[in-house]
Phi, psi and omega in degrees: 000140182270001180075028185250017188310316182273359182257355184236154172287155189311313185296344180256353174301139177084000178283158178285163181299322178298313180297319179294319180299322182271359180286155174295153182304335178292353175288343178277128180304128177095350177268117181272172175296323176297318176301313183300318180296322178294315178300321179292311183296316186278323190230000182072021186271122179243327184243166176301319179301314178302317180296317182286340182248007180298127187300323181292321178291322178294320178297317178299318179296322178294320179294319179293323178297320178296317181292329180281000000 
């Protein structure tokens, strides 16, 4: 277990990191189908991997890290 129980929807708990990376973004607790549709339309994001490697999100994380 990766210690992600509260960050994932029930059906994705206990999956490997590889399986989670390739999972749809709705595997993340709180991400709805409507959210997923918006992420796909705006950024082409389908999977958790897509979300985690999206250049805009990574740039924002870098800026926040610099600001802190």
